[in-house]
VMD Tcl script that draws the C-alpha trace (Angstrom):
set ca {
  {95.70 148.26 96.53}
  {98.00 151.04 95.48}
  {100.46 150.73 92.59}
  {103.54 152.90 92.91}
  {105.16 153.51 89.52}
  {107.25 156.51 90.44}
  {110.25 154.60 91.74}
  {111.42 151.22 90.49}
  {112.26 148.65 93.12}
  {115.15 146.32 92.46}
  {116.14 143.24 94.35}
  {119.28 143.57 96.42}
  {122.36 143.00 94.28}
  {120.56 143.43 90.96}
  {123.20 145.67 89.45}
  {126.10 143.61 90.70}
  {124.68 140.43 89.13}
  {124.30 142.03 85.72}
  {127.81 143.44 85.64}
  {130.34 141.25 83.88}
  {133.16 139.71 85.83}
  {136.72 140.64 84.90}
  {138.26 138.42 82.23}
  {140.61 136.78 84.75}
  {137.77 135.87 87.10}
  {135.62 134.28 84.40}
  {136.23 130.62 83.72}
  {135.94 129.11 80.29}
  {132.98 126.70 80.00}
  {135.15 124.08 78.30}
  {137.60 124.17 81.22}
  {134.76 123.81 83.69}
  {133.44 120.75 81.84}
  {136.91 119.24 81.67}
  {137.58 119.75 85.37}
  {134.18 118.34 86.34}
  {135.18 114.93 84.98}
  {137.22 113.27 87.75}
  {138.84 110.67 85.47}
  {140.49 113.37 83.33}
  {144.08 114.37 83.93}
  {144.16 117.67 85.82}
  {146.72 120.47 85.86}
  {148.61 121.24 89.03}
  {148.86 124.93 88.11}
  {145.65 126.38 86.67}
  {147.57 129.21 84.99}
  {149.00 126.67 82.55}
  {145.62 126.38 80.76}
  {146.22 129.64 78.90}
  {150.01 129.36 78.62}
  {150.84 129.66 74.90}
  {153.23 127.18 73.32}
  {154.73 127.44 69.83}
  {152.54 125.25 67.63}
  {155.39 124.12 65.36}
  {157.56 123.10 68.32}
  {154.71 121.13 69.89}
  {153.95 119.33 66.61}
  {157.63 118.49 66.19}
  {157.89 117.15 69.77}
  {154.77 115.02 69.30}
  {156.07 113.60 66.02}
  {159.46 112.84 67.62}
  {157.66 110.67 70.18}
  {155.62 108.92 67.46}
  {152.29 110.52 68.42}
  {151.08 111.24 64.89}
  {147.37 111.58 65.74}
  {148.12 114.10 68.49}
  {150.44 115.97 66.11}
  {147.66 116.13 63.49}
  {145.22 117.48 66.08}
  {147.82 120.04 67.23}
  {148.22 121.35 63.68}
  {144.71 122.75 63.49}
  {143.24 122.71 67.02}
  {142.68 126.34 67.93}
  {144.21 127.61 64.68}
  {141.28 129.99 64.22}
  {142.25 131.73 67.50}
  {146.03 131.83 66.96}
  {147.99 130.33 64.08}
  {151.43 130.41 65.72}
  {150.71 129.40 69.33}
  {148.51 126.84 71.02}
  {147.35 126.41 74.61}
  {145.50 123.70 76.49}
  {142.44 125.95 76.74}
  {142.39 126.37 72.94}
  {142.46 122.59 72.48}
  {139.59 122.15 74.94}
  {137.53 124.85 73.22}
  {138.23 123.15 69.89}
  {137.00 119.80 71.28}
  {133.83 121.48 72.54}
  {133.23 123.10 69.16}
  {133.54 119.67 67.54}
  {130.78 118.38 69.81}
  {128.53 121.16 68.52}
  {129.48 120.37 64.92}
  {128.66 116.70 65.52}
  {125.16 117.69 66.60}
  {124.69 119.63 63.36}
  {126.26 117.04 61.04}
  {124.03 115.67 58.28}
  {125.67 112.34 57.45}
  {126.98 109.46 59.51}
  {130.39 109.78 57.87}
  {130.63 113.41 58.92}
  {129.66 112.55 62.51}
  {132.24 109.76 62.56}
  {135.03 112.01 61.26}
  {134.19 114.68 63.82}
  {134.05 112.08 66.61}
  {137.52 110.82 65.73}
  {138.84 114.37 65.58}
  {137.27 115.19 68.95}
  {138.80 112.08 70.50}
  {142.21 113.08 69.11}
  {141.81 116.64 70.44}
  {140.95 115.32 73.91}
  {143.97 112.99 73.78}
  {146.12 115.97 72.81}
  {144.75 117.97 75.75}
  {145.57 115.12 78.13}
  {149.08 114.82 76.68}
  {149.62 118.59 77.03}
  {148.38 118.47 80.64}
  {150.71 115.57 81.36}
  {153.65 117.47 79.86}
  {152.72 120.68 81.72}
  {152.62 118.78 85.03}
  {156.04 117.29 84.23}
  {157.45 120.70 83.26}
  {157.98 119.73 79.61}
  {155.42 122.08 78.08}
}
mol new
graphics top color blue
foreach p $ca { graphics top sphere $p radius 0.5 }
foreach p [lrange $ca 0 end-1] q [lrange $ca 1 end] { graphics top cylinder $p $q radius 0.2 }
display resetview
């Protein structure tokens, strides 16, 4: 048996698989998880996921409709990414990060607080999707 070490052999498409896709072609993992759940409310226009909305205006609109828990979640969901604006994708990423924090929580109280916050963030995402589909966002 002869071993040829002079020229590396790569499988077809090796270089194309290792290259990163353009930012527009990549899909956020949190969006993929959300869309894989058929009972969740879905957007009609996928471009609305990243559409930024003024955070203060959204909080004010939620409070005007009496949705205090959604307004509280809107105040800090995705604030680490952008303090002034919020998008549906930011809320979904925030909910996913809460799931990770729940796994690392040390006390039952901490897990319970994070679970409530995650539930509120998911409710906010559904409300934002509903408003985006209605043209209100």
